[in-house]
Steps between C-alpha positions, in 0.01 A plus 500: 500500500652689794698719246180596319324594812805695623505691177137579531563649860812693377359648183126524610420353148201286579388397159609135535452477878166294493652266244800432730282435799284269278799294399639495862174350605499233238856402593397475865209283409716258301755481783215430754358225266849340462552494876155359567537235232832394620382475860197307392704253313735435800199475730329249278813278482525519878132394542554221261776350697302542822209319358742223383638462853149488644400220264793291631386538864184325619222731606367425853127486545390796699172340609471336832488108493158364426324245733565140425257266317347351811343830580715585790464878554225529246167665561202274556269459213117514565259344268 
């Protein structure tokens, strides 16, 4: 690719210039997709192992403790 573009600059022959840039763009897109796919797969594996670790640990209840059954701390009920 670089040799073709260098040839165009050196000789000023621009007949295939657009085609070289089109091919260069396609190659860059393929490279970007491969990098994104590779990162996505690694990220997915890391998240799966993180989820597995979380399942092994009990999850604490973030809510405050509720009043007991005798009504201690509960609001009065008016009929």
